[in-house]
Every structure is written in C-alpha cells, then in structure tokens.
N, C-alpha and C positions, 0 to 999 in steps of 0.2 A: 474526315473520314466520317465521323459518328456524324457529324451535320448534314454532310450532303448526302450520307449512305452510297457512297460509290467512291470508285479509287477515280483519283486522279493523275493527269504522268506525273512523273517524277516524284510519287509518292515510296515512303518507303517505312512502314512502321516497326519499332524491335524497342526492348527494354532499354537498352543505351542512345547514346544522341547517332542517329542513324543519318537524320539530314545534316548534312553539310554545306547546303543552300539556302540563300529565303528566296522561296517560291510564293510568289504572287498567282493565287488561283481567282480568277477572272471567269467572266460569262461569253463562250465563247459560242457561233455554228456549227462549228465540226470542233472532235477533241485534236487536242495539239497540245504542243508549247515552243514557246519563242525564248532564244539566249540571248543573255543578257547584253553585250552589245547591240544586238541587233533590236532589243527594248526599247535602248536608251535613245535612241534615234530615232524613233516610233510617235507622228505628233499626235495622234491618236490614245497614245496612253501617258498618262501622270506621268512618268519616272525619268523624263528628260535630264533632271538636274542630279540625279544619282551616277551621273560619267565622269564626275569630278570624285567618287571614291577609285578612279582608275580600274584596270583591268583583272587585278587580283580581287577584284569586289566582282566586277561582271562576269567573271568565269564560274564563280559562284551565284550567280543572282540569272531566274529566268522565271518566266509567264506561262502557267498551266491556264487552259482555254478547255471549257468542254460545258455542253447544251445541259445545266442543271437547274432547275426553277428558281431553287434557294439564290445562287448567283446573281439572279436578273436583280435582287434587290439589293445584294450585300456583297464586298469583293473581300477575301482572305488572303493576310501576309504570310507565312508560315516560316517562322524565322528557325535558324538552325538550332540545334541539342546544344545545351549548353556545357562546356567540359569544366572537367574537376580532376584533381590530382596533379599528376608531372604532363599530363595533356594540355595543361592553363599555359605549358613554360613553352609548347611549341607557338608558336605566331601565325596569325588566321592569315599576313601578308597585308591585309586592311583594318582600317578602326573601326571595330566590331559596335565600341560604342557609340560613336556617330552615326553609325548608320541607323542604329537603333534608335536615336537619339531624332535622327532626320524621318523616319516611320513613326514614330510618334510623335509627332507635330500636325502631324498629317492626319492622322487615323480617328474614330469614332470610340473606339475602345481597346484596350490592353488588355489581355487574359495570360495571367502568368498562372504556369500547369505545375504542379505539386504531385507526386508520387508519394502513397501511404506510405513507405518503405524506404524513401531516401528523402527526407525532409532535410539536409544540411543544403545551406546554401553556399556556394563556392567561391570564391573571389571574384572569379568570374560573372556571377550569378549576381554576385551583388552589386560589381560596375553596372551590370545591365540594367539593374532595378535603380541605382543612381542616375542614368542617364535619362530617366523619366523624369525626372525632377521636375515640379512645374505642368505636371500632365498628372498627378494625382487624383483627380475626380474619375478619370479615364479608367482606371487602374480598376479590374477584378480578378478575384482570385481563384480557382478551380483546385481544389484537393481530391485526386483521381483515387482510382482502384481502390476505394474508401470499403468495398465488401468481402478487400480481404485479409480482415481486421474484426475483431468482435465488437462491442459498443464498449467495454471498458478502456483496450487498446487505442480507438478511435477516436475518445475523452482525451486520452493523452497525449495524442499524436496532434489532437487540434490546437490544443494548447502548448503543445514546443513550437507548432507551424507558428503560432499569432505572438509566441515571444520572438520566433526566429526575425519573423517580418518588422517586430518592433525595434532592433537593433539596424535593421537597414534601411527602412523608411520612415524619418522623419516628420510622422505627422500626427497631431494629436487625436482625429479621427481612427474609427477601427476599419480595416478594410474586408471589403465584402467577401466573403470567402464561401464556395458553391461547394458542400460536400456531395460525391456519389460515384456512381462506377461509369462513365463514359464509353460505353463500347457496347454492341451486340452481342452480350456474351451471356452466360445465364450467371445468377450472382450467387457467388462462391456464401455469402452468408446471409440471408436473407431477414433477419431480425431487425434492421433497421429500412426495410422496403421501402415504406411509407416516408420516411426522411430523405431518404436518394430520389424519390421520384419528387416530392416539393421541390428541392432543391436544384432539379433540372427545369423542371417547372418554372421557377424564378430567373432562371439564366434563358431558357426560351424569351422569358419576356423582357427579359435588358433587352435583347439580341434584336428581336422583333421590335421593337418601339424604338431602334435606330434611326432606318429610311424616313423615319418622318422628325425623327429631335436634330437631321445633317445641315439643314437651311442655318439653324437659328446658334450651330457648333457652331459652322464655318464663320457668322458674322459675331460670331463672340470673340475668334481667331483674329479677326478683322482688329476689332475695337483692343486685343491685345495688343497687337504685331504695331497700332497708331500710337498708340500710348508709349510703345518701345522706341520708337524712330523718335517721337518729340524727346522724348530723355536722351539722348543719344545725340539730337542735334545738337543739347545744353551742353554733355559733356564735351564736346568737338568742337563747339565752339568757343569753351572756355578755355579749353588749353591751346586752342590756334592766337586768343587773344593775352595768352602770358607768354608768348615764345618773344624773345628777342629779335631786332627785327634784323642785327649782322653779327655782332658775334656770342660765343659762350652756348650756343644752339644746341648740342649734345648733352654739355653738363645741366642744362635749363631742360629737356627732357626729359634727361635720369628724374633730375628732383621732382617734376609732376607726376611720373611714374611712381614715384614710391608717395607720394603724397596725397595719392587716387583716392583712400577711404579717409581724408580730411574734405576735398574735394565735392564728394557725395554729398557729407553732408552740409556742408555752406549752399549747395545748389537748393538741396531737399530745402532749405530755412527761404532762401530765396524766391525758388517758386514753388513752393506749400505744393512739393511731390511726394507721395509715399516712398518710405524705403525700400518696399518691395516691387515697387518700377523700375527699380535699376539694374546693371546686368552684373552678376559676380565678379567681385573685384578683381581675384586671382587668375582669373580669365580674360577680363579685360587688360589686364596689366599686360599677359600674354603678348596680346593680340597687338597693342599700343608698342610696343619693342619695335616690329617690323613697320611700322608706320614713318612718314614724314609730316610733323605736326604743321609744318608750314605752309603743309598744303591742303590743309582745313580750310573749311569753309565758311565764314564769320557767320554768325545768328543772322535767319532771317523773318523778325516778329509777325510779319504777312503770311508766310505759310505755315507759321506756330498758329496764328488766330484762325486761320483755314481748317486746320485737324481740330482744334477747339472747337469750330462750327459746327463741324462734323459730328464729332462725337458727343455735343451737347444735344444737336437738330437735327440730322439727318438722320443718324442712327436711329431714334426713336420713331421716325417715319418708316424707316423699315423695318423694324421691329412690328408695326402695326398691319404692314402690308403683309409679310409672313403669317402672323396669327389669320389674317384672313384667308390669305391663300390654303391654310393650313385645316380651318374652318369649311371651308368650299371643295377640297380634296374628300376624296374616298379615303378611308385609313387603310394609309398604307402598311404594310406588315410583310413581314419576310413569310415566305411563302415554299413549299416543296422539301425534300430530305428529311432528317427528323423533326419537322415543325409539322410536320402535316399528320393528323393520327394522334394531334400529343393535346388539342383542345376539346373533342371530341369522339363519343366511342363511350362504351363502357368502361372504357381505362382509360381516357380523358383525365385528369387532375381533381379529384375528389368526390368522382362519380358513386353514387351507392354510399355516401359514408356522411356520416351526420347530418346533418337537414335534409340531406339529398337522398337520404335511406328509404328505400319504397316510393320513390316517386313514378317509376316504372312499374306498379302492384295494382290489383283491384283493392286490394284487402289496404284497410287503416293500418298503419306501419304498428300504431301506436295499442293496437288492441291486443297484440303478442303478450303484451308485460298486462293489460291493462285488469288481469284479476287479481294480479298485486297489488297496483294501485286503487283498488276498489278496498279492498283490504284495511287501507289506510285511511282512506275515503269517509268511512263508516264508521271509524274509530273518531273523528270530528265532529260529529253527533248531525249532520247535515239537518238543514230543517225544510221540508216541499223539495226533496233532492237537490237542496246545496245548501254549499259552505260559506259561512262570511270572511270577508278579507282577513280577520285578524285569526279566524281558526285558516285559512289559509296559510299566512305568514308563518305561522307557529312551527308547522309541517315542513316549512321550506326552506328558511333561515337553518334548517337541523343539515342542510348540504355546503352551509359555510360558504356561498357566495357571497360576492358584495352586495350591498342592497342595489347598487345600477344595474348590475345584471338580473340582478331575482325582480325591481320594476317593470325591465324590458322584458321577462320573461311571462312576468303577469297583465302583461297589454296584451303580449299576443295569445293567451289562452283562456282571457276574457273574452271571446269572440262574441258576444252580445251585448260587451263592455255594460253589466248590470251593478258591476262590483262585487258579483257574486261565483261563484264555481259550482257545476254540476259536473255529476261525474266524469260526462268525458272531458269537460274542461280542465280536471284536475288532471285525467293523468296525460293530457295533452301538457303541463305542467309540469309534471314530474318527469318526462320524454322530453322537453325541454331542458331541464335541467340536467336529466342524465349527459346528454349531448355534450353539453358545455363540460362539466368535470372530465367527457373522455376526449377533451384537447380542441373539440371545432368550437367555430364562429354560433353566436346567436344570426337566426336571418332580421333582416331588418323589417321585412313584411310577411307574414306566415305563407309559407306556400301551397298552393291548393289543396297537395294530395295530405299535409298535415292537418286540415280544417277537421272538424270532428265531424262524423255523417250526419247528425241530428240539428246541425247548424250549418249544413251545404244547401243551398239556392236551389230550388227543383229546378231543371232543367225548362224554358221554357220553349214553348212551339208553336209558330210561325204559320198560319194558312196559307 
C-alpha cells in the first residue's frame, strides 16, 4: 500500500494478521481480482505449478490487478500474516512453508516485516524463515513503526531484533535492516526523521534496481539448478548401481538410505563436488523412501559432459550478451507510487543538506560564518593575504579528522592550487570540515555554489 500509494482489491490492513490469503499484486489494464483456481490454469500467468498445493491453498490465493505504474516494472506477492500463540495450532489446511519456499525460489527480493512493538519470532515465523534457506542473499528486513518509540528505545529494539534474527537465520553475515515508518501518516516521534528518510531511500534504491538485475538473477538460478541436477544424477545412478538384480532389494534400499551421508562423502571425493551442492540428507532420505531404486537410470557421461560444457563455456557468452544488452538499454527503474518524488525536488534525499546546502541561493553559503572564520584566519599570521599550508594544517588538525579527509578538504579548498589559502579559501576549508563533522560526505569535486566568489570565472559573452 505504501509503495503503490493506492488500495488494491483484497487489501486489508490492520495491526493483527488480517490478510489470510496470498495476493499476487500485478499490473492490469483494469482493476479487478482473479481467484486462485482460475489463476493456476491461466497460461499467461506464472502460477500453473502452484496447483499441486491443492484446493485448500488455491482458495487462499488470488491475483489483484490494477493499472498502477509501479506494477509495470515489478509484481508483489503479499503473503498472509504470520500466526502466533494458540492460532498456530490451527492448521491452515496446506503446507504454508512449502508455498513460501516455492515463491522464494522465484522472486528477486524477500522482505520480512517486523513491528517495533512486536519483535517475537513465533514458531510459524521461524519455520517460514527457515524455508528461505539458500535464498539468504534475497532477504531484507524492515523494522516498521520505528517512529512510535524514542531513540533510546529504538536502539534496544534494533539490538533485540538482530539477536532474534541471529538465532533463526544461520548466516555469518548480518542482514540488512531498514528502519522507518512505512505509511503516509505524520511521524509520532520526529527526532530520527533524517535516519528514517535515509533508510527509506536505501530501500527504494534496492527495489528500483531489481528490474535491471532480473536477467542476471535468472541466469544465476539456471546455473544453480544445473549444478543440482548434475549432483542428483550422480546420487541416483550410484543408488541404481548398488541395487541387487534379484533378491534382497528392500533390505538393500533401507541400507542405502541409512548410508546416504557416507555416500555423499564418497561422491564428493570421486567427482570433486563441493559439499554445499548436495541436497539436505534428511529431506533426501524422506523422499527416497517412496522411490523404487530399480527404476532409476544409470549415469550418462555424455549428458554430464554437456552440462559441464554449458557451465564452462555457454554461460560465459550468455553473461557477456546480458551485460551488452544492459549497457544498450536505458536505465530501467521502478517508477510511480512512492518512488516518484523521492529523488527530486526540495524533499529529495539530502536536498539542501551537507555539501548541497545553499545550492539554490544567490549568496555564497560560506559567507554566513565567514566573520568567525576570518577571526581565526588573522590569528594565523597571513602574508600578503594568504596563509601557508603549515599554518592551515595547525588549525585544520584541531578538528581531529583523519589526514585522509583533511587532505581531500585541502585539495578542494585550494582553488587556485598555489599551496596557500586566502581568507575565502580558508573559510571554505572550515565549512567543509563542518560538513564532515555534521556527518555528511565530502564531495569528490567542488560544487559550483561552494566556489569562493573571487575564484569564480567571469561569464564569457559571445557575440
């Protein structure tokens, strides 16, 4: 709702888990909804494989279509609210985690939403997050309603969230958490306004870049699936080879299933495969229980060779084609809804702040504090209206900024490159130091509005 800036069919928003359905929010010429059973038989929609989850799921699945510009670039899957407490005991009637896993394998981004007041990860939420295993690079976390707590409480809430996530998501990397208030209502607590704006901007940039990376992600998934298929072929052919031709088939099958971890190690050594490419032992054992090993196929080295050739040669040429196509394309970004107006105008991120302050003013912005800077300048014994680098350094190091930053500031402030600073250049150096101390970045090149008036080139008139 926040991203689209309009309601969509089937939408219900509330503090409790109000949505009990999976809603695919997609672009359509007219507003309307398609129920799940009709959706999975539509050849134009990518949901046909979901029919295997049965009617219990399909009754809780729908597609909302509306003519919204945001949806021209991305489609959104809105999952049901997570259950907690006693509600978890009531079965949904379908395998919720399996459905999540199906979507997780096919989407570009997974966003986990947390409430600043309800950080507990219920059993169902924990199981849901575990179903995203192997898709960790797609996960982003949003800590919503952060304006309803003050800075001290927010710090504790953030720490508690990271601790809770660390217990559920077994990755050495820390997940990216976006903090903010993602709705169009006044902020209750404004002391972290700048933080919320910067975080929202980062989240928008992350989502906006998705269409550009979609082709590379699909190629990445193809490589992943090819590697898994190859390993699967090795496992299946080994099990087939070990089976007796006449008697004791059932006993041999049980033995092979129990020996699966050893078989994995043997295949790793024999074919030089990474342990991470093998399917989960427990899950594989469960699936093998229902299979007839005698019907498995023997290994076909020619097919393995074809897969290896594809991974070694064909993928590389495909990758260069994708890069070439991307460079020829205009930068494809998500537009419309909340994405419009976030990059331009006086309410754009960083507008009028830091090095951008005074960009739309006629007066030189440094002139406001120049009298105070002049007092310091004249205590440094200028000669012919300029101070040496040594004198300037003595004053600049009092800021306690590292030499790498002060070196950058010196380079920008010494406009004429004579190794000395006049009063305007010194005032500019002090202004840039102030920008850095206020937590903003120093620009790579000096913006035109910060160039001291006496160092500006006069406008050339052409006849």
